[in-house]
N, CA and C atoms as an extended XYZ file, in Angstrom:
297
Properties=species:S:1:pos:R:3:atomname:S:1:resname:S:1:resid:I:1 pbc="F F F"
N       102.633       98.530       69.481 N   UNK     1
C       101.978       97.662       70.445 CA  UNK     1
C       102.775       96.376       70.621 C   UNK     1
N       103.416       95.917       69.556 N   UNK     2
C       104.183       94.677       69.665 CA  UNK     2
C       105.427       94.838       70.539 C   UNK     2
N       105.882       96.072       70.736 N   UNK     3
C       107.047       96.275       71.602 CA  UNK     3
C       106.740       95.918       73.051 C   UNK     3
N       105.452       95.886       73.420 N   UNK     4
C       105.071       95.490       74.774 CA  UNK     4
C       105.343       94.012       75.016 C   UNK     4
N       105.394       93.228       73.964 N   UNK     5
C       105.510       91.775       74.100 CA  UNK     5
C       106.918       91.292       74.420 C   UNK     5
N       107.905       92.156       74.317 N   UNK     6
C       109.273       91.751       74.631 CA  UNK     6
C       109.369       91.428       76.118 C   UNK     6
N       110.088       90.368       76.458 N   UNK     7
C       110.219       90.019       77.881 CA  UNK     7
C       110.881       91.137       78.682 C   UNK     7
N       110.408       91.310       79.891 N   UNK     8
C       110.958       92.271       80.849 CA  UNK     8
C       110.847       93.719       80.366 C   UNK     8
N       109.847       94.018       79.535 N   UNK     9
C       109.636       95.372       79.048 CA  UNK     9
C       108.985       96.215       80.133 C   UNK     9
N       109.509       97.405       80.315 N   UNK    10
C       108.842       98.370       81.183 CA  UNK    10
C       107.751       98.998       80.330 C   UNK    10
N       106.513       98.563       80.487 N   UNK    11
C       105.429       98.950       79.600 CA  UNK    11
C       105.105      100.432       79.659 C   UNK    11
N       105.578      101.145       80.663 N   UNK    12
C       105.296      102.573       80.749 CA  UNK    12
C       106.069      103.368       79.703 C   UNK    12
N       107.221      102.874       79.290 N   UNK    13
C       108.014      103.574       78.271 CA  UNK    13
C       107.308      103.537       76.914 C   UNK    13
N       106.865      102.356       76.426 N   UNK    14
C       106.109      102.377       75.165 CA  UNK    14
C       104.782      103.138       75.267 C   UNK    14
N       104.155      103.128       76.434 N   UNK    15
C       102.913      103.888       76.594 CA  UNK    15
C       103.174      105.383       76.424 C   UNK    15
N       104.260      105.859       76.994 N   UNK    16
C       104.619      107.269       76.849 CA  UNK    16
C       104.882      107.599       75.384 C   UNK    16
N       105.556      106.684       74.676 N   UNK    17
C       105.807      106.892       73.256 CA  UNK    17
C       104.497      106.916       72.474 C   UNK    17
N       103.559      106.044       72.814 N   UNK    18
C       102.263      106.027       72.131 CA  UNK    18
C       101.491      107.324       72.340 C   UNK    18
N       101.617      107.910       73.507 N   UNK    19
C       100.893      109.155       73.775 CA  UNK    19
C       101.330      110.275       72.836 C   UNK    19
N       102.574      110.237       72.385 N   UNK    20
C       103.054      111.249       71.438 CA  UNK    20
C       102.321      111.138       70.104 C   UNK    20
N       101.820      109.955       69.781 N   UNK    21
C       101.155      109.714       68.505 CA  UNK    21
C        99.639      109.578       68.661 C   UNK    21
N        99.113      110.091       69.729 N   UNK    22
C        97.679      110.029       69.986 CA  UNK    22
C        96.876      110.700       68.878 C   UNK    22
N        97.436      111.741       68.280 N   UNK    23
C        96.762      112.446       67.189 CA  UNK    23
C        96.428      111.492       66.046 C   UNK    23
N        97.342      110.574       65.722 N   UNK    24
C        97.099      109.638       64.626 CA  UNK    24
C        95.941      108.689       64.950 C   UNK    24
N        95.861      108.274       66.194 N   UNK    25
C        94.736      107.421       66.580 CA  UNK    25
C        93.430      108.204       66.481 C   UNK    25
N        93.442      109.450       66.904 N   UNK    26
C        92.246      110.278       66.806 CA  UNK    26
C        91.834      110.468       65.350 C   UNK    26
N        92.824      110.623       64.468 N   UNK    27
C        92.538      110.730       63.032 CA  UNK    27
C        91.866      109.456       62.525 C   UNK    27
N        92.426      108.301       62.910 N   UNK    28
C        91.823      107.035       62.501 CA  UNK    28
C        90.410      106.889       63.065 C   UNK    28
N        90.223      107.321       64.281 N   UNK    29
C        88.912      107.231       64.922 CA  UNK    29
C        87.867      108.040       64.144 C   UNK    29
N        88.281      109.169       63.618 N   UNK    30
C        87.366      110.007       62.859 CA  UNK    30
C        87.167      109.567       61.426 C   UNK    30
N        88.180      108.897       60.853 N   UNK    31
C        88.126      108.589       59.424 CA  UNK    31
C        88.061      107.104       59.080 C   UNK    31
N        88.587      106.269       59.932 N   UNK    32
C        88.613      104.822       59.658 CA  UNK    32
C        88.395      104.071       60.955 C   UNK    32
N        87.144      104.021       61.386 N   UNK    33
C        86.805      103.446       62.686 CA  UNK    33
C        87.176      101.970       62.805 C   UNK    33
N        87.099      101.217       61.728 N   UNK    34
C        87.429       99.787       61.781 CA  UNK    34
C        88.901       99.583       62.128 C   UNK    34
N        89.770      100.385       61.527 N   UNK    35
C        91.201      100.287       61.822 CA  UNK    35
C        91.488      100.731       63.246 C   UNK    35
N        90.830      101.787       63.698 N   UNK    36
C        91.005      102.253       65.078 CA  UNK    36
C        90.566      101.175       66.059 C   UNK    36
N        89.480      100.472       65.735 N   UNK    37
C        89.001       99.392       66.599 CA  UNK    37
C        90.003       98.244       66.641 C   UNK    37
N        90.607       97.915       65.497 N   UNK    38
C        91.629       96.859       65.458 CA  UNK    38
C        92.813       97.217       66.353 C   UNK    38
N        93.235       98.465       66.287 N   UNK    39
C        94.363       98.916       67.113 CA  UNK    39
C        94.004       98.811       68.594 C   UNK    39
N        92.824       99.287       68.937 N   UNK    40
C        92.387       99.222       70.337 CA  UNK    40
C        92.279       97.780       70.815 C   UNK    40
N        91.690       96.916       70.003 N   UNK    41
C        91.535       95.514       70.384 CA  UNK    41
C        92.884       94.818       70.541 C   UNK    41
N        93.818       95.114       69.648 N   UNK    42
C        95.157       94.526       69.742 CA  UNK    42
C        95.861       94.983       71.013 C   UNK    42
N        95.714       96.259       71.346 N   UNK    43
C        96.321       96.788       72.567 CA  UNK    43
C        95.741       96.094       73.801 C   UNK    43
N        94.419       96.007       73.849 N   UNK    44
C        93.758       95.395       75.005 CA  UNK    44
C        94.166       93.932       75.141 C   UNK    44
N        94.192       93.199       74.036 N   UNK    45
C        94.573       91.787       74.088 CA  UNK    45
C        96.021       91.612       74.547 C   UNK    45
N        96.909       92.412       73.994 N   UNK    46
C        98.327       92.316       74.359 CA  UNK    46
C        98.547       92.646       75.829 C   UNK    46
N        97.981       93.757       76.281 N   UNK    47
C        98.208       94.162       77.672 CA  UNK    47
C        97.511       93.250       78.657 C   UNK    47
N        96.381       92.679       78.285 N   UNK    48
C        95.723       91.757       79.216 CA  UNK    48
C        96.580       90.523       79.444 C   UNK    48
N        97.241       90.036       78.391 N   UNK    49
C        98.150       88.893       78.540 CA  UNK    49
C        99.356       89.267       79.397 C   UNK    49
N        99.867       90.462       79.199 N   UNK    50
C       101.029       90.910       79.966 CA  UNK    50
C       100.672       91.039       81.447 C   UNK    50
N        99.536       91.665       81.741 N   UNK    51
C        99.143       91.833       83.136 CA  UNK    51
C        98.854       90.498       83.807 C   UNK    51
N        98.232       89.579       83.088 N   UNK    52
C        97.972       88.260       83.657 CA  UNK    52
C        99.283       87.555       83.992 C   UNK    52
N       100.234       87.606       83.071 N   UNK    53
C       101.542       86.985       83.300 CA  UNK    53
C       102.273       87.653       84.467 C   UNK    53
N       102.247       88.978       84.484 N   UNK    54
C       102.907       89.733       85.548 CA  UNK    54
C       102.305       89.398       86.910 C   UNK    54
N       100.988       89.373       86.957 N   UNK    55
C       100.311       89.149       88.236 CA  UNK    55
C       100.532       87.721       88.732 C   UNK    55
N       100.486       86.748       87.839 N   UNK    56
C       100.745       85.357       88.236 CA  UNK    56
C       102.170       85.190       88.758 C   UNK    56
N       103.111       85.795       88.068 N   UNK    57
C       104.505       85.723       88.499 CA  UNK    57
C       104.685       86.377       89.864 C   UNK    57
N       104.071       87.525       90.045 N   UNK    58
C       104.168       88.250       91.304 CA  UNK    58
C       103.569       87.433       92.447 C   UNK    58
N       102.408       86.832       92.208 N   UNK    59
C       101.782       86.016       93.241 CA  UNK    59
C       102.633       84.800       93.592 C   UNK    59
N       103.216       84.179       92.572 N   UNK    60
C       104.075       83.028       92.815 CA  UNK    60
C       105.276       83.375       93.683 C   UNK    60
N       105.885       84.526       93.382 N   UNK    61
C       107.029       84.946       94.185 CA  UNK    61
C       106.622       85.302       95.607 C   UNK    61
N       105.462       85.917       95.771 N   UNK    62
C       104.997       86.244       97.119 CA  UNK    62
C       104.718       84.993       97.938 C   UNK    62
N       104.145       83.981       97.300 N   UNK    63
C       103.834       82.745       98.015 CA  UNK    63
C       105.096       82.022       98.475 C   UNK    63
N       106.169       82.151       97.699 N   UNK    64
C       107.431       81.524       98.100 CA  UNK    64
C       108.023       82.198       99.332 C   UNK    64
N       107.792       83.488       99.458 N   UNK    65
C       108.325       84.227      100.603 CA  UNK    65
C       107.566       83.859      101.878 C   UNK    65
N       106.305       83.542      101.751 N   UNK    66
C       105.434       83.117      102.847 CA  UNK    66
C       105.342       84.148      103.976 C   UNK    66
N       104.922       85.331      103.591 N   UNK    67
C       104.582       86.348      104.584 CA  UNK    67
C       103.334       85.906      105.332 C   UNK    67
N       103.002       86.601      106.443 N   UNK    68
C       101.674       86.381      107.036 CA  UNK    68
C       100.586       86.685      106.005 C   UNK    68
N        99.441       86.028      106.141 N   UNK    69
C        98.359       86.119      105.158 CA  UNK    69
C        97.926       87.561      104.900 C   UNK    69
N        97.812       88.357      105.949 N   UNK    70
C        97.355       89.736      105.789 CA  UNK    70
C        98.309       90.555      104.922 C   UNK    70
N        99.606       90.367      105.117 N   UNK    71
C       100.591       91.088      104.316 CA  UNK    71
C       100.530       90.657      102.853 C   UNK    71
N       100.335       89.368      102.592 N   UNK    72
C       100.187       88.878      101.213 CA  UNK    72
C        98.969       89.497      100.550 C   UNK    72
N        97.861       89.475      101.259 N   UNK    73
C        96.608       90.010      100.742 CA  UNK    73
C        96.766       91.487      100.395 C   UNK    73
N        97.354       92.244      101.282 N   UNK    74
C        97.544       93.679      101.071 CA  UNK    74
C        98.474       93.944       99.887 C   UNK    74
N        99.557       93.194       99.788 N   UNK    75
C       100.516       93.385       98.715 CA  UNK    75
C        99.919       93.042       97.352 C   UNK    75
N        99.168       91.948       97.284 N   UNK    76
C        98.527       91.552       96.026 CA  UNK    76
C        97.529       92.609       95.562 C   UNK    76
N        96.735       93.080       96.464 N   UNK    77
C        95.718       94.055       96.091 CA  UNK    77
C        96.311       95.416       95.766 C   UNK    77
N        97.386       95.775       96.427 N   UNK    78
C        98.058       97.028       96.099 CA  UNK    78
C        98.613       96.968       94.682 C   UNK    78
N        99.256       95.862       94.322 N   UNK    79
C        99.816       95.716       92.976 CA  UNK    79
C        98.715       95.771       91.922 C   UNK    79
N        97.622       95.086       92.177 N   UNK    80
C        96.499       95.074       91.237 CA  UNK    80
C        95.888       96.467       91.095 C   UNK    80
N        95.672       97.139       92.182 N   UNK    81
C        95.084       98.473       92.159 CA  UNK    81
C        96.003       99.479       91.478 C   UNK    81
N        97.279       99.435       91.797 N   UNK    82
C        98.239      100.363       91.221 CA  UNK    82
C        98.293      100.214       89.699 C   UNK    82
N        98.416       98.987       89.219 N   UNK    83
C        98.489       98.762       87.777 CA  UNK    83
C        97.177       99.094       87.084 C   UNK    83
N        96.075       98.779       87.710 N   UNK    84
C        94.764       99.072       87.121 CA  UNK    84
C        94.550      100.567       86.969 C   UNK    84
N        94.890      101.322       87.980 N   UNK    85
C        94.710      102.777       87.925 CA  UNK    85
C        95.585      103.408       86.844 C   UNK    85
N        96.846      102.979       86.777 N   UNK    86
C        97.749      103.508       85.757 CA  UNK    86
C        97.246      103.192       84.347 C   UNK    86
N        96.797      101.963       84.167 N   UNK    87
C        96.304      101.543       82.859 CA  UNK    87
C        95.020      102.291       82.490 C   UNK    87
N        94.143      102.483       83.436 N   UNK    88
C        92.902      103.219       83.192 CA  UNK    88
C        93.199      104.638       82.715 C   UNK    88
N        94.125      105.311       83.373 N   UNK    89
C        94.473      106.678       82.978 CA  UNK    89
C        95.059      106.722       81.577 C   UNK    89
N        95.915      105.749       81.240 N   UNK    90
C        96.486      105.707       79.896 CA  UNK    90
C        95.400      105.471       78.852 C   UNK    90
N        94.528      104.511       79.100 N   UNK    91
C        93.474      104.180       78.143 CA  UNK    91
C        92.555      105.389       77.920 C   UNK    91
N        92.192      106.064       78.990 N   UNK    92
C        91.333      107.245       78.849 CA  UNK    92
C        92.004      108.323       78.010 C   UNK    92
N        93.289      108.512       78.219 N   UNK    93
C        93.999      109.562       77.503 CA  UNK    93
C        94.267      109.199       76.048 C   UNK    93
N        94.754      107.990       75.800 N   UNK    94
C        95.141      107.618       74.428 CA  UNK    94
C        93.934      107.290       73.562 C   UNK    94
N        93.003      106.527       74.082 N   UNK    95
C        91.862      106.083       73.292 CA  UNK    95
C        90.673      107.043       73.389 C   UNK    95
N        90.905      108.233       73.929 N   UNK    96
C        89.929      109.303       73.970 CA  UNK    96
C        88.607      108.825       74.592 C   UNK    96
N        88.725      108.291       75.798 N   UNK    97
C        87.544      107.821       76.522 CA  UNK    97
C        87.072      108.965       77.407 C   UNK    97
N        85.785      109.235       77.352 N   UNK    98
C        85.230      110.275       78.226 CA  UNK    98
C        83.860      109.838       78.710 C   UNK    98
N        83.461      110.454       79.783 N   UNK    99
C        82.132      110.156       80.310 CA  UNK    99
C        82.093      108.963       81.211 C   UNK    99
């Protein structure tokens, strides 16, 4: 999880690596729920900081370009939706979320 914190990290590469070890998280979930919760909480905290930083940087760069308002609005929401959907799918798969 700490590998996500490196500057300019493509977070999809470490996520793919984590998926290979999903079995270990499932083992912890069944046998040591407190440790599994710590791992999940650390992941959520780390990625929330990364997404906030990414989104702020992206918005700042868009504002400097000064597109028409509609194009800015569409671009911001597309970036937010795209990242949210990708993250949701990863979380469901790795952290065994169902229902």
